[in-house]
N, C-alpha and C positions, 0 to 999 in steps of 0.2 A: 363496179357492182352497184346495182340499183338499190336505193333505200326503200324499204317498205315498212309500213306500220298499219296496224289494224285499228279501226274506229271502235270505241267501246260499245258494247251491246246495249240495245234499247231495254232489253229485259235480262239483266245479268243473272247468270246461272253459276253457282259455285262449281269449281272444277270437278269436285268429287261427284256432284249431281250430274254434270255433263257427261262424265265418264260412265256413270251408271246408265244414263239415257242411251248413249252410244252402244254400250254393251248390251242393253236390253233389246236394242234394235237388231242385234246380231251383226253389226257393222264393224268394219275396220276403218280407221281414220288415217291419220298420217303422223309420222314422228320424225325424229332427227335423222334416222338412218335411211328413210325413204324406201325401205324394202317391204316385201310382203310379209305378213305375220300377225301375231296376236300378242298374248301376254308373254312376258319374259320372266324366267326364273320361277319355277313352281312354288318355291318357298321364300322367294325374295320379297314378296309383298308389293312389288312395283309392277305396274302395267304400262306398256309402251304401245301406243297406237301407231299403226303403220299405214302407208298410202294404199288406196284402192284404185288401181289404174283402169278398171273396167267401166268406161263411161256409161252412164245411164242405167246401170244395174245395181246401184247401191240401194239398200233398204231405206236409206234416208238421203236427203239433199241438204246441204248447208250453203247458205248464201251469206258471205261475209264482206263487209266493206273493208277495202284495202287501199292504201295510198302508194303511188309511185311518183317519181320525178317526171316520168314521161307524160302521164295523163292526169295526174291528181288522183281523186278518189274513183275507184272502180269496184265492181263486184267480182269476187272470186268464189270458187267452189271449196269443198272441204280439203282438197289437196293443194289449194292455193293457185289453181289455174284460172286465168281470166275468163269471164263470161261475156258474150257479145250479143248485140242486136243487129238485125238486118234491115236496111232501109226499105227493101221491097216487101217486107211484112207489113201488117197493119196492127195497130194497137186498139182501135175502136171500130169495129169489133176485132178481137184478137184473131189473127190468122197468120199461119206460117206459109210462106211461098218458096221455101227452100226444100227441094225434093230431088230424087234421083242422084245425079252426079254431085250436086251441091252438098248432099248429106255426107259424102265421103270425106270432104274437107271440113265440114261444119256440122258435127254430130249434135243433135238436139239434147238439151238437158231434160231428161224425162222425170216425171213425178215419181218420187219414191214413197215409201210408207209414211215418212215424216219429212216435212220441209222445215228446217230451223233457220233462224236468221241471227246475225250479229252485225249491228250497225245498219241494218236494212229494215225499213218499216214493214212488218208482217202484213199490214192491210193492203200493201201494194203487190203482194205475191199472189198469183193465181195459176191457172192452167188453161190450156186450149187442147182440144182433141185433134190429133194429126190424122191424115188420110188412112193410116193403118190401124186406127183405133187407140193408139197409145196416147197418153197425155203428156204434154210438154209444159214445163214450168214457164210462167210469164212474170214479168216485172213491170208494173204500170201498164199492163196489157201487151207488152212486147215479148214475143217468144224468145227464149234464151238458148244460146249455142256455145259450144267450145270450139276452138280452132285446132285442127290436127297438126298445124305447124308449130304450135307452142310446145316446147319439149320439156320445160321445167316450170315449177311454180314461179309466178311473177312475170313470165314472158308475156309480151303484148305484141307478138309478131303479126297478129291478125288486124291490128288497129289500122283503119283506113283502107283495107284491102278492097280493090275495085271501086273505091269511093262509096261503098255501100255497107261496109261492116265496121262496127265500132264497139269498143269496150263499153259496157253499160255502167252508168253511175248508180249509186244506191237509190236514186229517185227515178230510175228508168230512162234517163236521158243519155245522149251520146257523151262519152268521156272526151275531154278537150285536151289539146296539146298545151304545153307550158305557156304558149303565147295566147291561149284562149280559143284558137281555131281548131276545128275538128279536121285533122289532116286527111287529105284524099290522096290515094295512090292509084289513079285510073290506069288501066292497062297492065296491072301487075298480076293478073290471073286470080283465080279463086273468088272473083267478085260476083259472078252469077247475076 
């Protein structure tokens, strides 16, 4: 089992305020059970946030710095799924070059009503307009994606795919392997 821990937020928000913010957005987050749902127990006074599996349709986006033994610090979404950058994109100016079949395996992280950060400098977060007119979240100019092959929070199965896909660090760089090298897996498919 991989060890994960989350970097402290740059702008700490009390848990009750964060819950209010998420509730006000009409969003569902994630909880221990990992299922779909909302508040538990009408009179219990406790609220459990549950995972939202519908990529790109959340009324908010959360970018959280997370650590793994495999790559060190990387950015994950509200459900704990790794976010990736594509070497064939550009950061200056921001431009996505993943389209058509590429998007089936690498869905873009679309801008929601709110983009919140934890351990990620909010001044590095932006957006770029895609060909279909939707806006995609960027970090340090790099468009962000999820990988369809990641099945649970903390998975990093997209790391190094085709030698062009890498988990993104909180600074927008490529996440590195334990030995400091960004591992490449040329010829493994899904590299586009």
